Kinemage of the C-alpha trace (Angstrom):
@kinemage 1
@onewidth
@group {chain A} dominant
@subgroup {mainchain}
@vectorlist {calphas} color= white
{ca met a 1} P -19.714 -15.379 0.324
{ca leu a 2} L -18.973 -11.975 -1.125
{ca asp a 3} L -19.695 -8.893 0.866
{ca arg a 4} L -21.268 -5.938 -0.951
{ca arg a 5} L -18.420 -3.792 0.350
{ca asp a 6} L -15.898 -6.014 -1.495
{ca asp a 7} L -17.820 -5.460 -4.729
{ca phe a 8} L -17.838 -1.696 -4.127
{ca ala a 9} L -14.118 -1.671 -3.306
{ca ile a 10} L -13.271 -3.420 -6.575
{ca arg a 11} L -15.241 -0.878 -8.597
{ca arg a 12} L -13.761 2.049 -6.654
{ca val a 13} L -10.147 0.881 -7.004
{ca ala a 14} L -10.679 0.114 -10.700
{ca ser a 15} L -12.106 3.610 -11.176
{ca leu a 16} L -9.136 5.224 -9.406
{ca ala a 17} L -6.746 3.178 -11.510
{ca arg a 18} L -8.761 4.077 -14.645
{ca leu a 19} L -9.329 0.409 -15.434
{ca leu a 20} L -12.351 -0.912 -17.288
{ca leu a 21} L -13.205 -4.299 -15.816
{ca thr a 22} L -15.580 -6.824 -17.274
{ca lys a 23} L -18.287 -8.235 -15.021
{ca asp a 24} L -16.349 -11.525 -14.813
{ca glu a 25} L -13.206 -9.660 -13.688
{ca glu a 26} L -15.217 -7.775 -11.048
{ca val a 27} L -16.541 -11.079 -9.708
{ca leu a 28} L -13.084 -12.662 -9.747
{ca tyr a 29} L -11.359 -9.732 -8.015
{ca ala a 30} L -14.153 -9.377 -5.476
{ca lys a 31} L -13.713 -13.074 -4.579
{ca gln a 32} L -9.942 -12.663 -4.320
{ca leu a 33} L -10.346 -9.569 -2.134
{ca gly a 34} L -12.786 -11.474 0.073
{ca asp a 35} L -10.272 -14.314 0.423
{ca ile a 36} L -7.507 -11.870 1.363
{ca leu a 37} L -9.699 -10.158 3.948
{ca ala a 38} L -10.777 -13.533 5.410
{ca tyr a 39} L -7.088 -14.478 5.795
{ca ala a 40} L -6.313 -11.116 7.396
{ca arg a 41} L -9.137 -11.765 9.910
{ca gln a 42} L -7.506 -15.107 10.716
{ca leu a 43} L -4.160 -13.405 11.316
{ca leu a 44} L -5.794 -10.914 13.697
{ca gln a 45} L -6.881 -13.837 15.874
{ca phe a 46} L -3.285 -15.016 16.336
{ca asp a 47} L -1.899 -14.274 19.809
{ca ala a 48} L 1.661 -13.138 19.120
{ca ala a 49} L 2.174 -12.144 22.774
{ca ser a 50} L 2.219 -15.836 23.725
{ca met a 51} L 5.184 -16.500 21.483
{ca ala a 52} L 8.676 -16.279 22.889
{ca ser a 53} L 10.803 -13.697 21.140
{ca thr a 54} L 13.947 -14.903 19.436
{ca pro a 55} L 17.034 -12.733 19.847
{ca pro a 56} L 19.176 -12.185 16.734
{ca asp a 57} L 21.931 -14.728 16.177
{ca arg a 58} L 25.185 -12.834 16.689
{ca ala a 59} L 27.170 -15.647 15.057
{ca val a 60} L 25.697 -14.812 11.652
{ca pro a 61} L 27.402 -11.717 10.209
{ca met a 62} L 25.351 -8.926 8.700
{ca leu a 63} L 25.854 -9.072 4.948
{ca leu a 64} L 25.685 -5.526 3.670
{ca arg a 65} L 27.064 -4.315 0.399
{ca glu a 66} L 29.247 -1.268 0.227
{ca asp a 67} L 27.697 1.870 -1.276
{ca arg a 68} L 29.303 2.884 -4.552
{ca val a 69} L 28.783 6.011 -6.640
{ca arg a 70} L 27.869 5.124 -10.215
{ca pro a 71} L 27.128 7.358 -13.171
{ca ser a 72} L 23.449 7.892 -13.967
{ca val a 73} L 21.715 8.251 -17.324
{ca ala a 74} L 22.792 11.368 -19.200
{ca arg a 75} L 20.287 14.258 -19.049
{ca glu a 76} L 20.218 14.510 -22.860
{ca val a 77} L 19.167 10.875 -23.135
{ca val a 78} L 16.293 11.333 -20.697
{ca leu a 79} L 15.145 14.586 -22.276
{ca gly a 80} L 15.461 13.088 -25.761
{ca ser a 81} L 12.499 10.808 -25.113
{ca ala a 82} L 10.476 13.224 -22.988
{ca pro a 83} L 7.025 14.102 -24.408
{ca asp a 84} L 6.945 17.818 -23.497
{ca arg a 85} L 10.332 19.272 -22.695
{ca thr a 86} L 11.944 22.644 -22.240
{ca asp a 87} L 15.470 22.436 -23.550
{ca asp a 88} L 16.520 25.725 -21.978
{ca glu a 89} L 15.565 24.607 -18.445
{ca gly a 90} L 16.200 20.873 -18.785
{ca leu a 91} L 12.708 20.001 -17.536
{ca phe a 92} L 9.846 17.962 -18.970
{ca arg a 93} L 6.140 17.441 -18.258
{ca val a 94} L 4.273 14.187 -17.966
{ca pro a 95} L 0.520 13.625 -18.439
{ca arg a 96} L -1.608 14.290 -15.359
{ca val a 97} L -2.852 11.056 -13.822
{ca ile a 98} L -4.772 12.356 -10.808
{ca gly a 99} L -7.924 14.318 -11.594
């Protein structure tokens, strides 16, 4: 059963993301959100304190890759596709997404 708060949350998130949802999409996403929240409630009931902790296995080596310096994309390439750039400063503007 859907909670009215789930329905509100779907509309609010869609509004913040500037998405136009159909009524069917709102119903679908509200159901999915309800299912996720129901599962989260189940997880909250799990008593992790009763589980024995498992120490890390020292026989398994830590597989870490070595950091390497690599060249990045040239500034001219990035600025070449920028919508609103200032060539003298090497900066560019992007459209505002938060109102």
